[in-house]
A tleap script that builds the chain and sets N, CA, C and O, in Angstrom:
source leaprc.protein.ff14SB
mol = sequence {
  NGLN VAL GLN LEU VAL GLU SER GLY GLY GLY
  LEU VAL GLN PRO GLY GLY SER LEU ARG LEU
  SER CYS ALA ALA SER GLY ILE ILE PHE SER
  ALA HIE VAL MET GLY TRP TYR ARG GLN ALA
  PRO GLY LYS GLN ARG GLU LEU VAL ALA THR
  MET THR ASN GLY GLY LEU THR ASN PHE ALA
  ASP SER VAL LYS GLY ARG PHE THR VAL SER
  ARG ASP SER ALA LYS ASN THR VAL TYR LEU
  GLN MET ASN SER LEU LYS PRO GLU ASP THR
  ALA VAL TYR TYR CYS TYR ALA GLN HIE THR
  TYR TYR LYS TYR ASP TYR TRP GLY GLN GLY
  THR GLN VAL THR VAL SER CSER
}
set mol.1.N position { 54.962 69.926 57.498 }
set mol.1.CA position { 54.689 68.957 58.483 }
set mol.1.C position { 55.899 69.471 59.522 }
set mol.1.O position { 57.006 69.896 59.192 }
set mol.2.N position { 55.321 69.294 60.979 }
set mol.2.CA position { 55.911 69.913 61.872 }
set mol.2.C position { 57.009 68.388 62.471 }
set mol.2.O position { 56.687 67.229 62.732 }
set mol.3.N position { 58.062 68.946 62.495 }
set mol.3.CA position { 58.957 67.380 63.196 }
set mol.3.C position { 60.162 68.530 64.379 }
set mol.3.O position { 60.926 69.483 64.224 }
set mol.4.N position { 59.648 67.620 65.555 }
set mol.4.CA position { 61.041 67.913 66.817 }
set mol.4.C position { 61.592 66.513 66.534 }
set mol.4.O position { 60.902 65.519 66.306 }
set mol.5.N position { 63.109 66.577 66.587 }
set mol.5.CA position { 64.000 65.301 66.171 }
set mol.5.C position { 64.807 65.604 67.590 }
set mol.5.O position { 65.103 66.763 67.880 }
set mol.6.N position { 65.095 64.652 68.328 }
set mol.6.CA position { 65.817 64.830 69.291 }
set mol.6.C position { 67.196 63.726 69.269 }
set mol.6.O position { 67.315 62.567 68.872 }
set mol.7.N position { 68.085 64.643 69.857 }
set mol.7.CA position { 69.351 63.385 70.074 }
set mol.7.C position { 70.129 63.859 71.127 }
set mol.7.O position { 70.288 65.012 71.526 }
set mol.8.N position { 70.702 62.549 71.615 }
set mol.8.CA position { 71.799 62.999 72.497 }
set mol.8.C position { 71.164 62.559 73.889 }
set mol.8.O position { 71.067 63.249 74.903 }
set mol.9.N position { 70.860 61.587 73.745 }
set mol.9.CA position { 70.379 60.793 75.041 }
set mol.9.C position { 71.593 59.272 75.535 }
set mol.9.O position { 72.627 58.793 75.068 }
set mol.10.N position { 70.923 59.063 76.403 }
set mol.10.CA position { 72.252 57.773 76.348 }
set mol.10.C position { 72.396 57.235 78.054 }
set mol.10.O position { 71.650 57.423 79.015 }
set mol.11.N position { 73.469 56.626 77.942 }
set mol.11.CA position { 73.472 55.653 79.503 }
set mol.11.C position { 74.543 56.639 80.027 }
set mol.11.O position { 75.559 56.690 79.334 }
set mol.12.N position { 74.491 57.741 81.549 }
set mol.12.CA position { 75.479 58.454 82.068 }
set mol.12.C position { 76.018 57.935 83.496 }
set mol.12.O position { 75.201 57.342 84.200 }
set mol.13.N position { 77.122 58.084 83.901 }
set mol.13.CA position { 77.042 57.796 85.777 }
set mol.13.C position { 76.818 58.516 86.445 }
set mol.13.O position { 77.404 59.579 86.239 }
set mol.14.N position { 75.926 58.474 87.589 }
set mol.14.CA position { 75.851 59.555 88.333 }
set mol.14.C position { 76.737 60.753 88.487 }
set mol.14.O position { 77.939 60.510 88.377 }
set mol.15.N position { 76.322 62.268 88.771 }
set mol.15.CA position { 77.888 63.035 88.520 }
set mol.15.C position { 78.373 63.332 87.305 }
set mol.15.O position { 79.336 64.090 87.184 }
set mol.16.N position { 77.836 62.836 86.390 }
set mol.16.CA position { 78.435 63.065 84.334 }
set mol.16.C position { 77.115 64.390 84.435 }
set mol.16.O position { 76.498 65.079 85.247 }
set mol.17.N position { 77.253 64.126 83.031 }
set mol.17.CA position { 76.894 64.852 82.044 }
set mol.17.C position { 76.157 64.786 80.576 }
set mol.17.O position { 76.768 63.961 79.897 }
set mol.18.N position { 75.413 65.176 80.078 }
set mol.18.CA position { 74.934 64.891 78.672 }
set mol.18.C position { 74.473 66.389 78.219 }
set mol.18.O position { 74.329 67.296 79.039 }
set mol.19.N position { 74.294 66.517 77.049 }
set mol.19.CA position { 73.907 67.578 76.403 }
set mol.19.C position { 72.634 66.824 75.007 }
set mol.19.O position { 72.838 66.089 74.041 }
set mol.20.N position { 71.406 67.454 75.548 }
set mol.20.CA position { 70.831 67.032 74.329 }
set mol.20.C position { 70.070 68.258 73.423 }
set mol.20.O position { 70.001 69.415 73.838 }
set mol.21.N position { 69.553 67.850 72.222 }
set mol.21.CA position { 69.608 68.831 71.070 }
set mol.21.C position { 68.286 68.226 70.364 }
set mol.21.O position { 67.959 67.048 70.219 }
set mol.22.N position { 67.651 69.386 69.982 }
set mol.22.CA position { 66.348 68.998 69.633 }
set mol.22.C position { 66.232 69.905 68.414 }
set mol.22.O position { 66.190 71.126 68.563 }
set mol.23.N position { 66.163 69.162 66.842 }
set mol.23.CA position { 66.090 70.193 65.936 }
set mol.23.C position { 64.754 70.380 65.028 }
set mol.23.O position { 64.348 69.440 64.345 }
set mol.24.N position { 64.222 71.385 65.047 }
set mol.24.CA position { 62.734 71.541 64.462 }
set mol.24.C position { 62.626 72.248 63.088 }
set mol.24.O position { 63.386 73.104 62.637 }
set mol.25.N position { 61.400 71.652 62.451 }
set mol.25.CA position { 61.568 71.809 61.132 }
set mol.25.C position { 59.932 72.089 60.957 }
set mol.25.O position { 59.322 71.896 62.008 }
set mol.26.N position { 59.365 72.376 60.183 }
set mol.26.CA position { 58.133 73.060 59.831 }
set mol.26.C position { 57.132 73.897 60.711 }
set mol.26.O position { 55.904 73.819 60.694 }
set mol.27.N position { 58.014 74.808 61.570 }
set mol.27.CA position { 57.455 75.831 62.609 }
set mol.27.C position { 58.515 77.091 62.218 }
set mol.27.O position { 59.653 77.068 61.750 }
set mol.28.N position { 57.541 78.302 62.659 }
set mol.28.CA position { 58.383 79.477 62.786 }
set mol.28.C position { 59.049 79.407 64.054 }
set mol.28.O position { 58.361 79.821 64.987 }
set mol.29.N position { 60.460 78.903 64.414 }
set mol.29.CA position { 60.918 79.145 65.479 }
set mol.29.C position { 60.853 80.259 66.312 }
set mol.29.O position { 60.692 80.008 67.507 }
set mol.30.N position { 60.916 81.132 66.065 }
set mol.30.CA position { 60.814 82.477 66.847 }
set mol.30.C position { 59.275 82.674 67.610 }
set mol.30.O position { 59.054 83.394 68.583 }
set mol.31.N position { 58.360 81.883 66.928 }
set mol.31.CA position { 57.146 82.602 67.649 }
set mol.31.C position { 56.723 81.361 68.384 }
set mol.31.O position { 55.539 81.394 68.718 }
set mol.32.N position { 57.533 80.020 68.805 }
set mol.32.CA position { 57.371 79.379 69.847 }
set mol.32.C position { 58.234 79.317 70.986 }
set mol.32.O position { 59.447 79.450 70.822 }
set mol.33.N position { 57.793 79.147 72.012 }
set mol.33.CA position { 58.518 78.530 73.408 }
set mol.33.C position { 59.198 77.075 73.369 }
set mol.33.O position { 58.474 76.096 73.188 }
set mol.34.N position { 60.129 76.976 73.483 }
set mol.34.CA position { 60.583 75.531 73.336 }
set mol.34.C position { 61.053 75.072 74.556 }
set mol.34.O position { 60.954 75.765 75.568 }
set mol.35.N position { 61.452 74.196 74.558 }
set mol.35.CA position { 61.789 73.281 75.756 }
set mol.35.C position { 61.694 71.913 75.685 }
set mol.35.O position { 61.727 71.376 74.578 }
set mol.36.N position { 61.545 71.060 77.004 }
set mol.36.CA position { 61.669 70.145 77.179 }
set mol.36.C position { 60.847 69.570 78.620 }
set mol.36.O position { 60.730 70.258 79.634 }
set mol.37.N position { 60.512 68.688 78.524 }
set mol.37.CA position { 60.188 67.714 79.146 }
set mol.37.C position { 60.315 66.513 79.416 }
set mol.37.O position { 60.640 65.889 78.405 }
set mol.38.N position { 60.155 65.513 80.828 }
set mol.38.CA position { 60.326 64.024 80.877 }
set mol.38.C position { 59.289 63.060 81.758 }
set mol.38.O position { 58.470 63.329 82.637 }
set mol.39.N position { 59.617 62.059 81.247 }
set mol.39.CA position { 58.215 61.103 81.649 }
set mol.39.C position { 59.256 59.641 82.273 }
set mol.39.O position { 59.907 58.950 81.490 }
set mol.40.N position { 59.231 59.428 83.569 }
set mol.40.CA position { 59.928 58.434 84.180 }
set mol.40.C position { 58.607 57.602 84.196 }
set mol.40.O position { 57.467 57.973 83.916 }
set mol.41.N position { 59.159 56.115 84.685 }
set mol.41.CA position { 58.662 54.941 84.193 }
set mol.41.C position { 57.223 55.203 85.741 }
set mol.41.O position { 57.773 55.607 86.766 }
set mol.42.N position { 55.872 55.036 85.871 }
set mol.42.CA position { 55.025 55.099 86.188 }
set mol.42.C position { 54.894 56.258 86.692 }
set mol.42.O position { 54.297 56.378 87.762 }
set mol.43.N position { 55.508 57.541 85.923 }
set mol.43.CA position { 55.055 58.869 86.500 }
set mol.43.C position { 54.240 59.688 85.388 }
set mol.43.O position { 53.929 59.108 84.348 }
set mol.44.N position { 53.908 60.956 85.584 }
set mol.44.CA position { 53.449 61.641 84.307 }
set mol.44.C position { 54.617 62.281 84.248 }
set mol.44.O position { 55.658 62.294 84.906 }
set mol.45.N position { 54.036 63.005 82.949 }
set mol.45.CA position { 55.111 64.141 81.994 }
set mol.45.C position { 55.340 65.028 82.793 }
set mol.45.O position { 54.374 65.637 83.251 }
set mol.46.N position { 56.375 65.301 83.115 }
set mol.46.CA position { 56.707 67.008 83.947 }
set mol.46.C position { 57.687 67.669 83.274 }
set mol.46.O position { 58.451 67.051 82.532 }
set mol.47.N position { 57.768 68.885 83.440 }
set mol.47.CA position { 58.109 69.763 82.579 }
set mol.47.C position { 59.653 69.517 83.203 }
set mol.47.O position { 59.957 68.975 84.265 }
set mol.48.N position { 60.549 70.124 82.141 }
set mol.48.CA position { 62.110 69.999 83.018 }
set mol.48.C position { 62.488 71.594 82.928 }
set mol.48.O position { 62.566 72.274 83.951 }
set mol.49.N position { 62.697 72.085 81.737 }
set mol.49.CA position { 62.912 73.568 81.420 }
set mol.49.C position { 62.101 73.783 80.051 }
set mol.49.O position { 61.873 72.909 79.214 }
set mol.50.N position { 61.710 75.142 79.997 }
set mol.50.CA position { 61.691 76.089 78.475 }
set mol.50.C position { 62.208 77.487 78.692 }
set mol.50.O position { 62.412 78.172 79.694 }
set mol.51.N position { 62.362 77.688 77.253 }
set mol.51.CA position { 62.910 79.076 77.187 }
set mol.51.C position { 62.120 79.838 75.905 }
set mol.51.O position { 62.020 79.394 74.761 }
set mol.52.N position { 61.665 80.928 76.348 }
set mol.52.CA position { 61.004 81.813 74.994 }
set mol.52.C position { 61.815 82.343 73.991 }
set mol.52.O position { 62.999 82.462 74.304 }
set mol.53.N position { 61.448 82.740 72.715 }
set mol.53.CA position { 62.050 83.643 71.977 }
set mol.53.C position { 63.724 84.716 72.406 }
set mol.53.O position { 64.899 84.901 72.087 }
set mol.54.N position { 62.448 85.191 73.491 }
set mol.54.CA position { 63.114 86.469 74.189 }
set mol.54.C position { 64.355 85.805 75.350 }
set mol.54.O position { 65.343 86.405 75.773 }
set mol.55.N position { 63.983 84.606 75.622 }
set mol.55.CA position { 65.266 84.454 76.295 }
set mol.55.C position { 64.629 83.909 77.822 }
set mol.55.O position { 65.260 83.078 78.475 }
set mol.56.N position { 63.466 84.406 78.252 }
set mol.56.CA position { 62.703 83.743 79.150 }
set mol.56.C position { 62.866 82.795 79.538 }
set mol.56.O position { 62.502 81.935 78.736 }
set mol.57.N position { 63.533 82.136 81.055 }
set mol.57.CA position { 63.042 80.413 81.053 }
set mol.57.C position { 62.812 80.559 81.993 }
set mol.57.O position { 62.895 81.543 82.726 }
set mol.58.N position { 62.247 78.909 82.221 }
set mol.58.CA position { 61.597 78.695 83.581 }
set mol.58.C position { 62.342 77.105 83.542 }
set mol.58.O position { 62.909 76.610 82.567 }
set mol.59.N position { 62.180 76.563 84.723 }
set mol.59.CA position { 62.880 75.320 85.046 }
set mol.59.C position { 62.405 74.328 86.440 }
set mol.59.O position { 62.605 74.827 87.548 }
set mol.60.N position { 61.891 73.177 86.378 }
set mol.60.CA position { 61.576 72.848 87.279 }
set mol.60.C position { 62.623 72.514 88.455 }
set mol.60.O position { 63.753 72.115 88.177 }
set mol.61.N position { 62.181 72.701 89.821 }
set mol.61.CA position { 62.950 72.952 91.158 }
set mol.61.C position { 63.895 72.116 90.977 }
set mol.61.O position { 65.090 72.412 91.007 }
set mol.62.N position { 63.281 70.624 90.707 }
set mol.62.CA position { 64.562 69.574 90.842 }
set mol.62.C position { 65.768 69.632 89.639 }
set mol.62.O position { 66.618 68.755 89.491 }
set mol.63.N position { 65.660 70.737 88.900 }
set mol.63.CA position { 67.121 70.652 88.048 }
set mol.63.C position { 67.677 71.856 88.144 }
set mol.63.O position { 68.892 71.922 87.960 }
set mol.64.N position { 66.800 73.281 88.504 }
set mol.64.CA position { 67.394 74.572 88.882 }
set mol.64.C position { 69.112 73.908 89.225 }
set mol.64.O position { 69.379 72.821 89.736 }
set mol.65.N position { 70.050 74.950 88.758 }
set mol.65.CA position { 71.069 75.182 89.434 }
set mol.65.C position { 72.300 73.853 88.605 }
set mol.65.O position { 73.525 73.936 88.685 }
set mol.66.N position { 71.504 72.694 87.840 }
set mol.66.CA position { 72.010 71.380 87.305 }
set mol.66.C position { 72.038 71.823 85.718 }
set mol.66.O position { 73.111 71.868 85.116 }
set mol.67.N position { 70.795 72.144 85.083 }
set mol.67.CA position { 70.352 71.879 83.945 }
set mol.67.C position { 70.391 73.337 83.224 }
set mol.67.O position { 70.143 74.272 83.985 }
set mol.68.N position { 70.649 73.649 81.956 }
set mol.68.CA position { 70.427 74.949 81.419 }
set mol.68.C position { 69.514 74.726 80.226 }
set mol.68.O position { 69.413 73.526 79.973 }
set mol.69.N position { 68.839 75.491 79.439 }
set mol.69.CA position { 68.074 75.526 78.070 }
set mol.69.C position { 68.646 76.634 77.334 }
set mol.69.O position { 68.865 77.787 77.704 }
set mol.70.N position { 68.844 76.070 76.231 }
set mol.70.CA position { 69.541 77.200 75.075 }
set mol.70.C position { 68.872 77.338 73.691 }
set mol.70.O position { 68.293 76.295 73.389 }
set mol.71.N position { 68.807 77.994 73.060 }
set mol.71.CA position { 68.350 77.853 71.707 }
set mol.71.C position { 69.044 78.694 70.754 }
set mol.71.O position { 69.268 79.895 70.912 }
set mol.72.N position { 69.463 77.787 69.469 }
set mol.72.CA position { 69.969 78.970 68.570 }
set mol.72.C position { 69.038 78.905 66.864 }
set mol.72.O position { 68.716 77.986 66.110 }
set mol.73.N position { 68.922 79.971 66.851 }
set mol.73.CA position { 67.681 80.489 66.106 }
set mol.73.C position { 67.881 79.911 64.406 }
set mol.73.O position { 67.120 79.357 63.613 }
set mol.74.N position { 69.498 80.426 64.342 }
set mol.74.CA position { 70.348 79.924 62.880 }
set mol.74.C position { 70.095 78.299 62.838 }
set mol.74.O position { 69.981 77.939 61.667 }
set mol.75.N position { 69.989 77.345 63.657 }
set mol.75.CA position { 69.784 76.382 63.355 }
set mol.75.C position { 68.492 75.822 63.996 }
set mol.75.O position { 68.441 74.663 64.407 }
set mol.76.N position { 67.394 76.728 64.071 }
set mol.76.CA position { 66.056 75.919 64.952 }
set mol.76.C position { 66.148 74.751 65.683 }
set mol.76.O position { 65.399 73.779 65.585 }
set mol.77.N position { 67.490 74.940 66.729 }
set mol.77.CA position { 67.074 74.010 67.449 }
set mol.77.C position { 67.400 74.793 69.055 }
set mol.77.O position { 67.752 75.937 69.344 }
set mol.78.N position { 67.106 73.621 69.853 }
set mol.78.CA position { 66.873 73.628 71.552 }
set mol.78.C position { 67.779 72.626 72.020 }
set mol.78.O position { 67.883 71.475 71.595 }
set mol.79.N position { 68.606 73.335 73.199 }
set mol.79.CA position { 69.254 72.385 73.991 }
set mol.79.C position { 69.250 72.244 75.148 }
set mol.79.O position { 68.821 73.249 75.715 }
set mol.80.N position { 69.642 71.135 76.066 }
set mol.80.CA position { 69.391 71.078 77.051 }
set mol.80.C position { 70.509 70.532 77.553 }
set mol.80.O position { 70.690 69.363 77.212 }
set mol.81.N position { 71.444 71.089 78.369 }
set mol.81.CA position { 72.594 70.874 79.028 }
set mol.81.C position { 72.238 70.275 80.249 }
set mol.81.O position { 71.454 70.962 80.904 }
set mol.82.N position { 72.573 69.198 80.763 }
set mol.82.CA position { 72.461 68.589 81.996 }
set mol.82.C position { 73.976 68.282 82.527 }
set mol.82.O position { 74.914 67.769 81.916 }
set mol.83.N position { 73.918 68.662 83.581 }
set mol.83.CA position { 74.953 68.308 84.378 }
set mol.83.C position { 75.001 68.081 86.093 }
set mol.83.O position { 74.125 68.400 86.896 }
set mol.84.N position { 76.168 67.499 86.339 }
set mol.84.CA position { 75.558 66.813 88.285 }
set mol.84.C position { 74.297 65.943 87.586 }
set mol.84.O position { 73.264 66.612 87.605 }
set mol.85.N position { 74.157 64.844 87.079 }
set mol.85.CA position { 73.138 64.241 86.561 }
set mol.85.C position { 73.026 62.954 87.848 }
set mol.85.O position { 73.939 62.327 88.385 }
set mol.86.N position { 71.563 62.880 88.057 }
set mol.86.CA position { 71.475 61.674 89.065 }
set mol.86.C position { 70.306 60.980 89.226 }
set mol.86.O position { 69.197 61.365 88.855 }
set mol.87.N position { 70.568 59.942 89.789 }
set mol.87.CA position { 69.547 58.351 88.786 }
set mol.87.C position { 68.283 59.126 88.816 }
set mol.87.O position { 67.562 58.882 87.848 }
set mol.88.N position { 67.829 59.964 89.630 }
set mol.88.CA position { 66.160 60.234 89.582 }
set mol.88.C position { 66.082 61.092 88.201 }
set mol.88.O position { 65.026 61.340 87.617 }
set mol.89.N position { 67.317 61.486 87.795 }
set mol.89.CA position { 66.907 62.280 86.424 }
set mol.89.C position { 66.607 61.558 85.449 }
set mol.89.O position { 66.110 62.203 84.526 }
set mol.90.N position { 66.729 60.208 85.228 }
set mol.90.CA position { 66.543 58.644 84.358 }
set mol.90.C position { 64.766 59.321 83.622 }
set mol.90.O position { 63.985 60.055 84.229 }
set mol.91.N position { 64.630 58.888 82.531 }
set mol.91.CA position { 63.332 59.341 82.349 }
set mol.91.C position { 63.448 59.350 80.343 }
set mol.91.O position { 64.477 59.548 79.697 }
set mol.92.N position { 62.603 59.181 80.005 }
set mol.92.CA position { 62.330 59.931 78.245 }
set mol.92.C position { 62.141 60.983 78.401 }
set mol.92.O position { 61.170 61.339 79.069 }
set mol.93.N position { 63.243 62.124 77.681 }
set mol.93.CA position { 62.768 63.674 77.545 }
set mol.93.C position { 62.205 63.383 76.205 }
set mol.93.O position { 62.343 62.511 75.347 }
set mol.94.N position { 61.368 64.696 76.410 }
set mol.94.CA position { 60.840 65.099 75.021 }
set mol.94.C position { 61.056 66.618 74.715 }
set mol.94.O position { 61.101 67.464 75.608 }
set mol.95.N position { 61.148 66.817 73.766 }
set mol.95.CA position { 60.986 68.175 73.181 }
set mol.95.C position { 59.980 68.740 72.739 }
set mol.95.O position { 59.227 68.011 72.093 }
set mol.96.N position { 59.601 70.115 72.891 }
set mol.96.CA position { 58.254 70.972 72.890 }
set mol.96.C position { 58.438 72.090 72.571 }
set mol.96.O position { 59.341 72.868 72.877 }
set mol.97.N position { 57.357 72.229 71.780 }
set mol.97.CA position { 56.854 73.626 71.210 }
set mol.97.C position { 55.753 73.814 70.903 }
set mol.97.O position { 54.869 73.286 70.227 }
set mol.98.N position { 56.028 75.216 71.897 }
set mol.98.CA position { 54.022 75.683 71.870 }
set mol.98.C position { 54.424 77.501 70.986 }
set mol.98.O position { 55.328 78.336 71.011 }
set mol.99.N position { 52.965 77.282 70.248 }
set mol.99.CA position { 53.151 78.761 69.734 }
set mol.99.C position { 52.702 79.466 70.719 }
set mol.99.O position { 51.762 79.209 71.470 }
set mol.100.N position { 53.606 80.637 70.696 }
set mol.100.CA position { 53.217 81.828 71.626 }
set mol.100.C position { 51.660 82.611 71.893 }
set mol.100.O position { 50.971 82.933 72.861 }
set mol.101.N position { 51.601 82.677 70.618 }
set mol.101.CA position { 50.039 83.012 70.852 }
set mol.101.C position { 48.957 82.177 70.973 }
set mol.101.O position { 48.147 82.342 71.884 }
set mol.102.N position { 48.817 81.057 69.937 }
set mol.102.CA position { 47.994 80.556 69.663 }
set mol.102.C position { 47.771 79.179 70.613 }
set mol.102.O position { 46.725 78.560 70.810 }
set mol.103.N position { 49.222 78.902 71.170 }
set mol.103.CA position { 49.335 77.587 72.175 }
set mol.103.C position { 49.206 76.403 71.460 }
set mol.103.O position { 48.886 75.434 72.149 }
set mol.104.N position { 49.347 76.228 70.409 }
set mol.104.CA position { 49.299 74.696 69.729 }
set mol.104.C position { 50.635 74.604 70.569 }
set mol.104.O position { 51.424 75.398 71.082 }
set mol.105.N position { 50.446 72.814 70.415 }
set mol.105.CA position { 52.008 71.971 71.132 }
set mol.105.C position { 52.232 71.031 70.147 }
set mol.105.O position { 51.310 70.600 69.454 }
set mol.106.N position { 53.357 70.684 70.028 }
set mol.106.CA position { 54.486 69.749 69.455 }
set mol.106.C position { 55.217 68.899 70.219 }
set mol.106.O position { 55.828 69.444 71.139 }
set mol.107.N position { 55.320 67.874 70.124 }
set mol.107.CA position { 55.919 67.108 70.506 }
set mol.107.C position { 57.420 66.340 69.717 }
set mol.107.O position { 57.403 66.327 68.486 }
set mol.108.N position { 58.368 65.873 70.258 }
set mol.108.CA position { 58.989 65.284 69.897 }
set mol.108.C position { 59.043 63.755 69.968 }
set mol.108.O position { 58.129 63.360 70.693 }
set mol.109.N position { 59.748 62.797 69.501 }
set mol.109.CA position { 59.104 61.383 69.783 }
set mol.109.C position { 60.349 61.018 71.058 }
set mol.109.O position { 60.775 59.873 71.209 }
set mol.110.N position { 60.798 62.145 71.870 }
set mol.110.CA position { 61.669 61.296 73.010 }
set mol.110.C position { 62.857 60.774 72.631 }
set mol.110.O position { 63.185 60.311 71.539 }
set mol.111.N position { 63.694 60.934 73.999 }
set mol.111.CA position { 65.006 60.280 73.757 }
set mol.111.C position { 65.376 59.645 75.556 }
set mol.111.O position { 65.238 60.105 76.690 }
set mol.112.N position { 65.828 58.530 75.029 }
set mol.112.CA position { 66.049 57.905 76.762 }
set mol.112.C position { 67.297 58.260 77.305 }
set mol.112.O position { 68.330 58.148 76.644 }
set mol.113.N position { 67.275 58.774 78.720 }
set mol.113.CA position { 68.145 59.141 79.397 }
set mol.113.C position { 68.369 58.570 80.655 }
set mol.113.O position { 67.724 58.924 81.642 }
set mol.114.N position { 69.508 57.442 80.699 }
set mol.114.CA position { 69.403 56.505 82.002 }
set mol.114.C position { 70.817 57.082 82.585 }
set mol.114.O position { 71.873 57.219 81.968 }
set mol.115.N position { 70.537 57.376 83.931 }
set mol.115.CA position { 71.566 57.791 84.808 }
set mol.115.C position { 72.086 56.308 86.148 }
set mol.115.O position { 71.510 56.319 87.236 }
set mol.116.N position { 72.818 55.546 85.944 }
set mol.116.CA position { 73.080 54.840 86.329 }
set mol.116.C position { 74.686 54.661 86.764 }
set mol.116.O position { 75.405 55.401 86.092 }
set mol.117.N position { 75.365 53.890 87.683 }
set mol.117.CA position { 76.361 53.573 87.996 }
set mol.117.C position { 76.754 51.880 87.060 }
set mol.117.O position { 77.828 51.309 87.243 }
savepdb mol mol.pdb
quit
């Protein structure tokens, strides 16, 4: 059974930082692109960042220079470091895994990030 379990969300002031973690189980971690999407109220889910097993990354333009993504194969965990947070970053953040070849998608349950003073 595939599980993606996020942690690290919460309330932070504008300009602050948060680090999200996603622990994966039930998948071959190295065979999957890992990453993060987010969904704000009334908006569609959008890509935030992804990272291949080889280290190739892809970021939404809105987070470039502020967010970084990394993965730890020993822990089957992907991270999203979010710096210089803005109110518009407020959303539910979902962990995402996609099999590199077969394109099966898996999703976590989501973690709320709220940026507000």
